[in-house]
C-alpha positions as CSV (number, residue, x, y, z in Angstrom):
1,M,0.1,-0.3,0.4
2,P,1.3,3.4,-0.8
3,L,2.4,5.8,2.6
4,T,0.2,7.9,3.8
5,P,1.4,11.9,2.9
6,D,2.3,11.9,6.9
7,E,3.9,8.7,7.0
8,R,6.3,10.1,3.8
9,K,7.1,13.0,5.3
10,L,8.2,10.9,8.5
11,L,10.3,8.6,6.2
12,Q,11.9,11.7,3.9
13,Q,13.0,12.9,8.2
14,Q,14.5,10.0,8.9
15,C,16.8,9.4,5.9
16,R,20.0,9.9,6.3
17,H,20.6,11.5,3.2
18,H,18.6,13.7,0.5
19,I,20.6,14.6,-2.6
20,N,18.3,17.7,-4.0
21,G,19.7,21.0,-2.5
22,F,21.4,22.3,0.4
23,H,21.9,21.1,3.9
24,S,19.0,22.9,5.2
25,P,19.4,23.9,9.1
26,S,16.8,24.5,11.8
27,P,15.2,27.6,12.2
28,A,16.7,28.0,15.5
29,K,20.6,26.8,14.3
30,Q,19.9,29.0,11.4
31,F,19.1,32.3,13.6
32,R,21.5,31.3,16.2
33,A,24.5,31.5,12.7
34,L,22.6,34.7,12.1
35,A,22.9,35.8,15.4
36,D,26.4,35.2,15.5
37,W,27.1,36.6,12.3
38,C,25.5,39.4,13.1
39,E,27.3,40.4,16.5
40,A,30.4,39.6,14.6
41,N,29.8,41.8,11.6
42,Q,28.4,44.6,14.6
43,V,25.1,44.9,12.5
44,E,22.5,47.1,13.1
45,H,18.4,47.1,12.2
46,D,18.1,48.9,8.9
47,N,15.1,51.9,9.1
48,Y,12.7,51.4,6.0
49,G,15.8,50.1,3.6
50,S,18.4,52.5,4.8
51,G,21.3,51.3,6.9
52,E,24.9,50.7,7.1
53,L,24.3,46.6,6.3
54,I,21.5,46.8,3.6
55,E,23.3,49.5,1.6
56,R,26.5,47.6,1.5
57,F,24.7,44.6,0.2
58,E,22.7,46.6,-2.6
59,R,26.6,48.4,-3.3
60,K,28.0,44.4,-3.8
61,I,25.5,42.7,-5.6
62,A,25.6,46.0,-7.7
63,G,28.9,45.5,-8.5
64,L,29.0,41.7,-9.0
65,L,25.9,42.6,-11.5
66,G,28.1,45.5,-13.4
67,K,25.8,47.8,-12.9
68,P,25.9,51.4,-11.2
69,A,23.1,51.0,-8.2
70,A,20.6,48.2,-6.9
71,V,17.7,48.0,-4.6
72,F,16.5,45.4,-2.2
73,M,13.5,44.2,-2.1
74,P,11.4,41.6,-0.2
75,S,10.2,39.4,-3.0
76,G,11.1,38.7,-6.8
77,V,7.6,39.3,-7.8
78,M,7.6,43.0,-6.2
79,A,10.9,42.9,-8.4
80,Q,10.0,42.3,-11.5
81,L,6.6,43.3,-11.3
82,I,8.5,46.9,-10.7
83,A,10.6,46.5,-13.7
84,A,8.0,45.4,-15.9
85,Q,6.2,49.1,-14.8
86,I,9.4,50.9,-15.2
87,W,9.7,50.3,-18.6
88,A,5.9,49.9,-19.7
89,E,5.6,53.6,-18.1
90,Q,8.8,55.0,-19.5
91,A,7.8,53.7,-22.5
92,G,4.2,54.4,-23.1
93,L,3.2,51.2,-24.1
94,P,1.5,48.4,-21.4
95,R,3.0,45.4,-23.2
96,I,5.5,43.1,-22.5
97,G,7.4,40.0,-24.0
98,L,8.5,37.3,-22.0
99,H,9.0,33.5,-22.5
100,P,6.5,31.4,-22.4
101,T,7.2,29.6,-19.1
102,S,8.1,33.0,-17.3
103,H,7.3,33.0,-13.7
104,L,5.0,35.7,-14.1
105,A,3.1,34.0,-16.7
106,L,2.9,30.6,-14.7
107,H,3.3,31.3,-10.9
108,E,1.9,34.7,-9.9
109,E,-1.5,34.8,-10.9
110,Q,-1.4,37.0,-13.3
111,A,-0.3,39.8,-11.7
112,H,1.2,41.9,-14.0
113,A,-2.4,42.2,-15.7
114,A,-4.4,42.3,-12.5
115,L,-2.1,44.8,-10.7
116,L,-0.5,46.5,-13.2
117,R,-2.9,46.2,-16.3
118,L,0.6,45.1,-18.5
119,H,-0.3,42.7,-21.7
120,A,2.1,39.7,-22.0
121,V,3.4,38.7,-25.4
122,P,4.5,35.4,-25.1
123,V,8.3,35.0,-27.0
124,G,9.9,31.8,-27.7
125,D,9.2,27.8,-27.2
126,R,8.7,26.4,-23.5
127,L,11.1,24.2,-24.3
128,R,14.1,26.0,-25.1
129,P,15.6,29.3,-24.3
130,M,14.7,33.0,-26.2
131,T,16.7,33.2,-29.3
132,A,17.1,36.4,-32.0
133,A,14.8,34.8,-34.2
134,D,11.8,34.3,-31.9
135,L,12.0,38.3,-31.3
136,A,11.9,38.7,-34.9
137,G,8.7,36.7,-35.0
138,V,7.0,39.3,-32.6
139,K,4.7,41.7,-34.5
140,Q,3.8,43.9,-31.6
141,A,5.5,46.6,-30.0
142,L,7.0,46.1,-26.7
143,A,8.0,48.1,-23.8
144,C,10.4,45.6,-22.7
145,L,11.7,41.9,-23.2
146,L,12.1,39.9,-19.6
147,V,14.5,36.9,-20.7
148,E,15.0,34.6,-18.2
149,L,18.5,33.1,-17.5
150,P,18.6,29.8,-16.9
151,I,15.0,28.4,-17.6
152,R,13.9,26.8,-15.0
153,E,10.9,25.0,-16.9
154,A,13.0,24.0,-19.1
155,G,15.8,22.1,-17.0
156,G,18.1,24.9,-16.3
157,Q,19.1,25.5,-20.1
158,L,20.5,28.3,-21.1
159,P,21.1,30.1,-24.3
160,E,24.5,29.6,-26.0
161,W,26.4,32.9,-25.3
162,D,26.9,33.8,-29.1
163,E,22.6,33.2,-29.1
164,L,22.5,35.2,-26.6
165,M,24.3,38.3,-27.7
166,A,22.6,37.9,-30.9
167,L,19.3,38.4,-29.0
168,Q,21.0,41.5,-27.5
169,A,22.0,42.8,-30.6
170,L,18.1,42.2,-32.0
171,A,16.5,44.3,-29.2
172,R,19.3,47.2,-29.5
173,Q,18.2,47.8,-33.2
174,R,13.9,47.7,-32.0
175,Q,12.0,50.4,-31.2
176,R,14.7,52.9,-30.5
177,Q,16.4,49.8,-28.0
178,L,13.9,47.4,-26.8
179,P,14.6,47.2,-23.1
180,L,16.0,43.8,-21.6
181,H,14.9,42.7,-18.1
182,M,16.9,39.8,-16.8
183,D,14.9,37.5,-14.9
184,G,18.0,36.2,-12.9
185,A,16.4,33.7,-10.1
186,R,18.8,31.7,-10.6
187,L,21.9,34.0,-12.4
188,W,24.1,32.7,-10.1
189,E,24.6,29.4,-11.0
190,S,24.8,30.2,-14.7
191,R,28.4,31.4,-14.5
192,A,30.0,28.3,-14.5
193,Y,28.5,27.4,-17.7
194,Y,29.8,30.8,-19.5
195,G,32.8,30.8,-18.0
196,K,32.6,34.7,-17.7
197,S,31.7,37.1,-14.7
198,Y,28.2,38.1,-13.8
199,A,29.2,41.5,-14.8
200,D,30.0,40.2,-18.4
201,I,26.5,38.1,-18.1
202,A,24.4,41.0,-17.1
203,A,25.9,43.6,-19.3
204,G,23.5,43.3,-22.2
205,F,21.0,43.7,-19.7
206,D,19.3,47.2,-18.9
207,S,17.7,46.1,-15.9
208,V,18.5,42.6,-13.9
209,Y,16.8,40.9,-11.0
210,V,18.7,38.3,-8.5
211,S,17.3,36.3,-5.9
212,T,18.7,36.5,-2.2
213,Y,17.6,32.6,-1.0
214,K,17.9,31.0,-4.5
215,G,21.4,29.8,-4.2
216,L,22.1,32.1,-2.0
217,G,20.5,30.6,1.1
218,G,18.7,33.9,2.9
219,I,15.5,33.7,4.4
220,A,13.8,35.5,1.6
221,G,14.4,38.5,-0.7
222,A,15.6,39.9,-4.2
223,V,17.9,42.4,-5.6
224,L,16.9,44.6,-8.8
225,A,19.6,46.2,-10.3
226,G,20.1,49.0,-13.2
227,D,21.1,52.4,-13.9
228,E,20.6,55.5,-11.4
229,S,17.5,56.7,-12.9
230,F,15.9,52.9,-13.0
231,V,16.5,52.1,-9.4
232,A,15.4,55.8,-8.3
233,Q,11.7,54.6,-9.9
234,A,12.1,51.0,-8.4
235,R,12.8,52.2,-4.8
236,L,9.5,54.7,-5.5
237,W,7.1,51.6,-6.4
238,Q,8.3,49.6,-4.2
239,R,7.1,52.0,-1.4
240,R,3.8,52.1,-3.0
241,M,3.5,48.7,-3.0
242,G,4.1,48.0,0.8
243,G,7.6,46.8,0.2
244,T,9.7,49.5,2.3
245,L,9.6,47.3,5.5
246,V,10.4,48.8,8.8
247,H,13.2,46.7,9.1
248,Q,14.9,44.2,6.5
249,S,18.2,43.3,8.3
250,P,17.4,39.5,8.9
251,M,16.5,38.9,4.9
252,V,19.8,41.1,3.7
253,A,21.9,39.5,6.8
254,S,20.8,36.1,6.4
255,A,22.0,36.5,2.5
256,A,25.1,38.3,3.0
257,M,26.6,36.1,5.9
258,Q,26.4,33.6,2.8
259,L,27.1,35.0,0.2
260,D,31.0,34.4,-0.5
261,A,30.9,30.6,0.3
262,R,27.4,29.8,-1.7
263,L,29.4,31.8,-5.0
264,A,32.5,30.1,-4.4
265,L,30.7,26.5,-4.6
266,M,28.9,26.9,-7.8
267,D,31.7,25.6,-10.2
268,A,32.3,22.6,-8.1
269,L,28.4,21.8,-7.6
270,Y,27.8,22.5,-11.7
271,Q,30.9,19.6,-12.1
272,R,28.9,17.5,-9.8
273,T,25.6,17.6,-11.8
274,C,27.4,17.1,-15.3
275,S,28.9,14.0,-13.8
276,L,25.5,12.9,-12.4
277,A,24.2,13.4,-15.8
278,H,26.9,11.4,-17.7
279,G,26.6,8.0,-15.0
280,L,23.1,8.6,-15.6
281,A,23.1,8.7,-19.2
282,G,21.7,5.6,-20.7
283,L,20.3,3.9,-18.4
284,P,16.7,2.4,-19.7
285,G,13.6,4.2,-18.8
286,L,15.4,7.7,-17.5
287,R,16.2,10.7,-20.0
288,V,18.5,13.5,-18.3
289,N,17.1,17.5,-19.7
290,P,19.8,18.6,-20.7
291,A,21.3,15.7,-21.7
292,T,24.6,18.0,-20.8
293,P,23.6,20.5,-18.1
294,H,23.5,24.2,-18.4
295,T,23.3,24.9,-14.9
296,N,23.6,22.7,-11.2
297,M,19.8,21.8,-12.5
298,L,17.9,19.3,-14.2
299,H,15.3,17.8,-15.0
300,L,15.0,14.0,-15.1
301,Y,12.2,12.0,-17.1
302,F,11.0,8.8,-16.2
303,D,9.2,6.1,-18.2
304,A,6.7,5.5,-15.5
305,E,3.1,7.1,-13.8
306,P,4.1,9.4,-10.6
307,E,2.2,7.3,-8.2
308,V,4.6,4.7,-9.4
309,L,7.5,6.4,-8.8
310,L,6.9,7.8,-5.3
311,D,6.4,4.3,-4.3
312,R,9.9,3.1,-5.7
313,R,11.4,5.9,-4.0
314,D,9.7,5.2,-0.7
315,A,11.0,1.9,-0.8
316,I,14.3,2.6,-1.9
317,A,14.5,5.0,0.9
318,K,13.6,2.6,3.3
319,D,16.5,0.0,2.3
320,S,19.0,2.7,1.6
321,G,18.5,5.8,3.9
322,I,18.4,7.7,0.9
323,W,15.9,10.1,-0.6
324,L,16.3,10.5,-3.8
325,L,13.8,12.8,-5.3
326,N,10.7,15.0,-3.7
327,H,8.0,15.5,-6.4
328,M,6.8,13.5,-9.2
329,R,4.7,15.1,-12.5
330,P,3.4,13.8,-15.3
331,T,4.5,14.9,-18.6
332,D,2.8,16.1,-21.8
333,V,3.6,12.3,-22.9
334,P,1.5,9.6,-21.6
335,G,3.0,7.5,-19.0
336,W,6.0,9.9,-18.7
337,S,6.8,11.8,-15.5
338,Y,9.4,14.3,-14.4
339,T,11.0,15.7,-11.6
340,E,13.4,18.9,-11.2
341,L,16.8,17.9,-9.6
342,Y,18.9,20.7,-8.0
343,V,21.9,20.3,-7.0
344,G,23.4,21.9,-4.1
345,D,26.2,20.9,-1.5
346,R,24.2,17.4,-0.5
347,L,25.3,15.9,-3.4
348,L,29.0,16.5,-2.7
349,D,28.6,13.5,-0.4
350,I,27.6,11.2,-2.7
351,D,28.9,9.7,-4.9
352,N,27.7,8.0,-8.5
353,A,28.8,4.6,-7.4
354,T,26.2,4.7,-4.9
355,L,24.0,7.1,-6.2
356,I,23.6,5.4,-9.9
357,P,22.4,2.0,-9.0
358,L,19.8,3.7,-6.8
359,F,18.4,5.6,-9.7
360,A,18.2,2.8,-11.8
361,Q,16.0,1.1,-9.9
362,L,13.5,4.0,-9.9
363,A,13.7,3.7,-13.4
364,Q,13.3,0.2,-13.8
365,G,11.7,-1.3,-10.4
C-alpha cells in the first residue's frame, strides 16, 4: 500500500541523505548562526531600507552585476513587477514580452495584468531558451522584453553565448532600443557554464533581478539592479507596493553572511551535476534534460506514472536511507513523469557509485 503523506514526511525525515538542494539547518540553528554573524559584524537594523548593512549589500550586488545601483526588495515577484512597470511607463506602452514559462505567466496569478494592467506577449518556445529569431517573429511593439537565465521549466537551460549576444543585438535595433530585463532568479548558477563574470552576463541587460534565497540561502528577498535613474524609480514603486518594510536586516544578513561561500561553491556544484548526468545517461527508462547540464539544475524524465515512482522512491528510502527526489509530475507524454533536481552541497557528499544503482532501481522497478 502507498504511504500516506504523513508517513512519507516521516520517512523523509528519517533518511540520512537527501540529494536535492543544500543542507538546511533548523530555524533555531539558522537563527543562532545569524545572531553570531550579526554580533561579529556589529550589524544594526536598517530603517525602512536605509542603513549600513542593506546599503553595503546593495552596492556589493550591484558591483557583481556591473550595474551602477541596486535595491533590495522582499520578494522577486515585487522586483519583477516593478521592473516591468518602469519600462512600460517609460515607453508609454502597457505591453511586455516574456518567455511562455516565465514566472510571471505561471506562478503569479496574472499579477502583471491584475495589478498593473500590462499585457504579456509570449516570445519563444516553452521547451528552450528565447532566441533572436523568436524576437524577430514578434509583430507587436513591446515596452520591454523579460529574458529568463536560465529557463527553469526547461531543466535550467541557457542560450549559448552567441545566441544571447544575437538576441541583445536585435533588441538594440528594435523600437529605439528595446529594453531587456533579466529574470536572473538563478543567475548565480549560470556563471560556471558561460565561464564569464556575472557582470559580463548582465552587461547587455538594462535591468536585472536576482534572488537572495535561491542559490544564496537567504531567508527571503531579491535585488533589482540597473542605472541610477531606474533604481530611483524602483525605490518609489517599492514604497507604493508596500515593500519598504521597517526592518529588512534579517533577510539581508541571512544572504550576506553566505554570499561569498555560496558563490564559491557554484563551480563544484556544476561539475557534480555534469558528473551525475553523465552517470545517468543510458539508464533504461530514464532521460536527462538537458543531456549536458547548463547549470546545477536538471530535469529527470521517467517512463512510469508519478505514483509508481513515488512508491519506488519510498521503498529505496527504506532500504538505503537515501531520499532521491521530492515530487513527480506527469508530462505531456502519457505514462511519463518528471522531477526537478537542484544540485546543492548535499550531493557533494554522495558519489555516483552509490547513486546510479538507486536511480536504475527507481527507473526500472
